[in-house]
C-alpha positions as CSV (number, residue, x, y, z in Angstrom):
1,M,-6.1,2.4,4.7
2,G,-6.4,5.4,2.7
3,R,-7.9,6.3,-0.4
4,R,-6.4,4.3,-3.1
5,F,-6.7,4.9,-7.0
6,E,-8.2,2.0,-8.5
7,P,-6.9,1.9,-12.5
8,D,-9.0,0.8,-15.5
9,G,-7.9,-1.0,-18.3
10,A,-6.6,2.2,-20.1
11,Y,-4.4,2.6,-16.9
12,F,-2.8,-0.8,-17.0
13,L,-1.5,-0.4,-20.2
14,T,-0.2,3.2,-19.7
15,Q,1.1,1.5,-16.3
16,M,2.5,-1.8,-18.2
17,A,4.5,0.9,-20.7
18,A,6.1,3.1,-17.6
19,C,6.9,0.1,-15.8
20,T,9.0,-1.8,-18.9
21,Q,11.0,1.6,-19.0
22,W,12.0,1.5,-15.6
23,K,12.8,-1.5,-15.5
24,A,15.7,-1.5,-18.3
25,S,17.2,1.2,-16.3
26,N,16.6,-0.4,-12.4
27,P,17.2,-4.0,-12.9
28,K,18.8,-4.8,-9.8
29,M,16.1,-6.7,-7.4
30,I,15.2,-6.1,-3.5
31,Y,13.1,-7.9,-2.6
32,P,12.2,-9.7,-0.1
33,I,12.1,-7.5,2.9
34,S,12.1,-9.5,6.2
35,T,11.6,-8.7,9.9
36,S,11.2,-11.7,11.9
37,R,7.7,-12.8,11.1
38,L,7.1,-11.2,7.8
39,N,8.2,-11.2,4.0
40,I,7.3,-8.2,1.9
41,S,7.6,-8.4,-1.5
42,P,5.5,-7.2,-4.9
43,L,2.4,-9.1,-5.3
44,A,2.9,-12.3,-7.5
45,R,-0.5,-14.2,-9.3
46,A,0.2,-17.0,-6.6
47,D,-1.6,-13.7,-4.3
48,A,-4.5,-13.1,-6.8
49,K,-7.3,-15.2,-5.0
50,Q,-6.5,-14.4,-1.6
51,F,-6.1,-10.6,-2.7
52,S,-9.7,-11.0,-4.0
53,D,-11.1,-13.0,-1.1
54,Y,-10.1,-10.0,1.4
55,R,-11.0,-7.4,-0.6
56,S,-13.9,-8.5,-1.3
57,D,-15.2,-8.3,2.9
58,P,-17.0,-5.1,3.1
59,E,-15.0,-4.4,6.4
60,I,-11.9,-4.6,5.0
61,A,-13.5,-2.4,1.8
62,R,-15.2,-0.1,3.8
63,Y,-12.8,2.7,4.2
64,Q,-10.8,1.5,0.7
65,S,-11.6,2.7,-2.6
66,W,-12.6,-0.4,-4.7
67,D,-16.0,-1.9,-4.2
68,T,-17.0,-4.9,-3.4
69,P,-17.2,-8.0,-4.6
70,Y,-13.6,-7.7,-5.8
71,S,-12.9,-10.1,-8.2
72,E,-9.8,-12.6,-8.8
73,A,-9.9,-11.4,-12.2
74,Q,-9.2,-7.7,-11.1
75,A,-7.0,-8.6,-8.7
76,L,-4.9,-10.7,-11.9
77,A,-5.2,-7.5,-14.0
78,L,-3.7,-5.2,-11.2
79,I,-0.9,-8.1,-10.1
80,E,-0.4,-8.1,-13.7
81,S,0.3,-4.4,-14.6
82,Q,3.2,-4.2,-12.1
83,S,4.8,-7.6,-13.3
84,G,8.9,-7.1,-12.6
85,I,8.3,-3.6,-10.6
86,E,10.4,-2.9,-7.4
87,L,9.6,0.6,-7.1
88,P,7.1,2.7,-8.8
89,P,7.7,5.5,-11.0
90,K,6.7,8.7,-10.0
91,G,3.1,9.4,-9.3
92,E,2.6,5.2,-9.5
93,W,1.6,2.9,-6.9
94,L,3.1,-1.0,-5.9
95,Q,0.9,-3.4,-4.0
96,L,3.3,-5.6,-1.8
97,A,2.3,-8.9,-0.7
98,I,2.7,-9.2,2.9
99,H,3.5,-13.0,4.0
100,L,4.3,-14.8,7.2
101,R,8.0,-16.0,7.1
102,D,6.9,-19.3,8.9
103,S,4.1,-20.7,6.5
104,D,4.4,-18.1,3.7
105,A,0.2,-17.4,4.1
106,H,-0.9,-14.4,2.4
107,I,-2.3,-11.8,5.4
108,G,-2.4,-8.6,3.2
109,D,-0.6,-6.1,1.3
110,L,1.5,-2.3,1.8
111,A,0.5,0.2,-0.6
112,L,3.4,2.3,-2.1
113,H,2.8,5.3,-3.7
114,T,6.4,7.7,-5.0
115,L,5.5,11.0,-5.2
116,E,6.5,13.7,-7.5
117,D,9.1,15.6,-4.7
118,D,12.4,13.2,-4.7
119,G,11.9,10.9,-1.8
120,D,8.6,11.9,-0.6
121,F,6.4,8.5,-0.4
122,E,2.6,7.6,0.4
123,L,1.9,4.6,2.6
124,G,-1.4,2.7,2.7
125,Y,-2.1,-1.2,4.3
126,T,-4.4,-3.9,4.7
127,I,-4.6,-6.5,6.5
128,A,-7.1,-9.9,6.4
129,K,-9.4,-10.2,8.9
130,A,-8.2,-13.3,9.9
131,F,-4.6,-11.8,10.8
132,Q,-5.5,-8.9,12.3
133,G,-4.5,-7.2,15.7
134,Q,-1.8,-9.0,15.8
135,G,0.8,-6.2,14.9
136,Y,1.1,-7.7,11.3
137,A,0.3,-4.0,10.1
138,R,2.6,-2.2,12.0
139,E,5.3,-4.5,11.6
140,A,5.3,-4.5,8.0
141,T,4.7,-0.2,7.8
142,A,8.3,0.1,9.8
143,A,10.0,-2.3,7.6
144,L,9.2,-0.9,4.4
145,I,9.7,2.5,5.5
146,D,13.3,1.5,7.2
147,F,14.7,-0.3,3.8
148,L,13.1,3.2,2.2
149,I,15.2,5.2,4.4
150,K,18.0,3.3,4.5
151,N,17.8,2.3,0.8
152,Q,15.9,5.0,-1.3
153,G,17.1,8.1,0.4
154,A,13.1,8.7,1.3
155,R,12.7,11.5,3.7
156,R,8.9,12.1,3.9
157,F,5.7,9.8,4.2
158,I,2.6,10.6,4.3
159,A,-0.8,8.5,4.7
160,T,-4.0,9.6,4.3
161,P,-6.9,7.7,6.3
162,D,-10.8,7.9,6.5
163,S,-11.3,10.0,10.1
164,R,-13.6,7.1,11.4
165,N,-10.7,4.5,10.6
166,L,-9.4,4.7,14.3
167,P,-7.0,1.6,14.1
168,S,-5.6,2.8,11.4
169,I,-4.9,6.4,12.8
170,K,-3.6,4.6,16.0
171,L,-1.1,2.4,13.6
172,L,0.1,5.6,12.2
173,I,0.6,7.9,15.6
174,S,2.8,4.6,16.9
175,L,5.2,4.8,14.0
176,G,5.8,8.2,14.9
177,F,3.3,10.5,11.7
178,V,2.0,13.7,13.0
179,Q,-1.7,14.7,11.7
180,K,-1.7,17.8,9.9
181,K,-5.2,19.0,10.4
182,E,-5.0,21.7,7.7
183,K,-4.4,19.3,4.6
184,S,-7.5,17.5,5.9
185,W,-10.5,17.4,3.5
186,S,-14.1,16.5,3.3
187,E,-15.6,14.2,0.2
188,F,-18.6,12.2,-0.8
189,F,-17.6,8.5,-0.4
190,K,-19.2,5.4,-0.7
191,G,-23.0,7.6,-0.3
192,E,-21.5,9.4,2.6
193,D,-20.3,12.4,3.4
194,V,-16.4,11.4,5.2
195,T,-13.2,13.5,6.6
196,V,-10.0,12.1,5.3
197,D,-7.1,13.2,7.7
198,Y,-3.5,13.3,6.6
199,F,-1.0,12.5,8.5
200,E,3.3,13.0,7.9
201,L,6.3,11.4,9.1
202,V,9.7,13.5,8.2
203,H,13.1,11.7,8.2
204,A,15.7,13.5,10.0
205,Q,18.7,13.8,6.9
């Protein structure tokens, strides 16, 4: 959905060290987050093939930071880097798999970025093409927002979609996000000059 940082090998080593320290002080499991149709939990090794497959779809990757094809080895490296993590440390990301409750099919993922200010998070979402248009992205994102508000004291959420990604923008508006035009920016991305919009959702305490 938005611009996602894709880490290299050195980042993975740093992330794993930070995660090990984080796990020691935060041992309680909190997943899955469930809705009537979905289960949401951190990506596992069993998700690598499907994760690689839909990230390798040029239409899925068009507005995202990764390049295609996206190999299963890349998927496994990302999954290993966040092994055992429930919520990312400040400044870090966590990818959460979205599974259908009735079949356990892996249909997409959520991206969760813990920002530097307490209670602030950045969100992203990706749904495999075969499962788009059925409300899964909205349902999963709404569930994650609700969980973070109730269990982590979340106060503010941001999202940064490509301005051409109209379905993503429509989803954010339906969830109550408000565009902050003064915070949007332009950049050269994948051979094009593009505008990245900035959306914000503030939870009233």
